[in-house]
C-alpha positions as CSV (number, residue, x, y, z in Angstrom):
1,M,2.3,3.0,-17.7
2,S,-0.6,3.2,-15.2
3,S,-2.1,-0.1,-16.4
4,I,1.2,-1.8,-15.6
5,I,1.2,-0.3,-12.1
6,S,-2.5,-1.3,-11.7
7,K,-1.7,-4.9,-12.7
8,I,1.2,-5.0,-10.2
9,L,-1.0,-3.6,-7.5
10,S,-3.7,-6.2,-8.2
11,F,-1.1,-9.0,-8.0
12,L,0.2,-7.6,-4.7
13,G,-3.4,-7.4,-3.5
14,I,-4.0,-11.0,-4.3
15,L,-0.7,-12.1,-2.6
16,S,-1.1,-10.1,0.6
17,N,-4.9,-10.3,0.9
18,L,-5.3,-6.5,1.2
19,N,-8.6,-5.3,2.4
20,S,-10.7,-3.2,0.0
21,I,-10.3,0.1,1.8
22,V,-6.5,0.2,1.4
23,Y,-6.7,-1.1,-2.2
24,L,-9.2,1.7,-3.1
25,L,-6.9,4.2,-1.4
26,V,-4.0,3.2,-3.7
27,L,-6.2,3.3,-6.8
28,T,-7.3,6.7,-5.8
29,C,-3.7,7.9,-5.5
30,L,-3.1,6.5,-9.0
31,C,-6.1,8.3,-10.4
32,L,-4.9,11.6,-8.9
33,K,-1.5,11.1,-10.6
34,S,0.2,10.7,-7.2
35,F,2.1,7.6,-8.1
36,P,3.8,5.6,-5.4
37,V,7.5,6.1,-5.3
38,W,8.1,2.6,-4.2
39,I,6.1,-0.3,-2.8
40,S,7.7,-2.7,-0.4
41,A,6.1,-5.9,0.8
42,T,7.7,-7.9,3.6
43,F,6.4,-11.3,4.5
44,R,7.1,-12.4,8.1
45,R,6.3,-15.4,10.2
46,R,2.8,-16.5,11.1
47,H,1.3,-15.0,7.9
48,S,1.7,-11.4,9.0
49,H,2.2,-9.1,6.0
50,R,3.3,-5.5,6.0
51,I,3.0,-3.3,3.0
52,L,4.5,0.1,3.0
53,F,3.1,2.6,0.5
54,E,5.1,5.8,0.2
55,V,3.5,8.3,-2.1
56,N,5.3,11.3,-3.4
57,Y,3.4,14.6,-3.2
58,L,4.5,18.1,-4.2
59,H,8.0,19.3,-3.3
60,N,9.2,16.1,-1.8
61,N,6.5,15.9,0.9
62,Y,5.9,12.3,1.8
63,R,3.0,10.6,3.4
64,R,3.4,7.1,4.6
65,A,0.6,4.7,5.0
66,T,1.4,1.4,6.8
67,F,-1.0,-1.4,6.5
68,S,-0.4,-4.3,8.8
69,K,-2.3,-7.6,8.8
70,L,-1.7,-9.6,11.9
71,S,-2.0,-13.3,12.2
72,D,-5.3,-13.1,14.2
73,N,-7.0,-11.0,11.5
74,Q,-6.6,-7.8,13.4
75,R,-5.9,-5.0,11.0
76,T,-4.3,-1.7,11.8
77,F,-4.0,1.3,9.5
78,R,-2.0,4.3,10.4
79,K,-0.8,7.4,8.6
80,I,2.6,8.9,9.5
81,R,3.8,12.2,8.2
82,S,7.6,12.7,8.1
């Protein structure tokens, strides 16, 4: 099952041009058995991509990591706890 998820993530990495830090973060979550609940990719105008990773931890505690790639190659990475 994890190999299928890894292939999907590598395909999404190619499509959205993820930088290596975020990609390694997702692979680390997979190795720690904290599988992403869902992965949503939204493609907007001017080649800006947003990928929302929502990872399920113990007792329904969620940590969201939002990776935004802007059209002028500025990258922002922020963590939000809900």
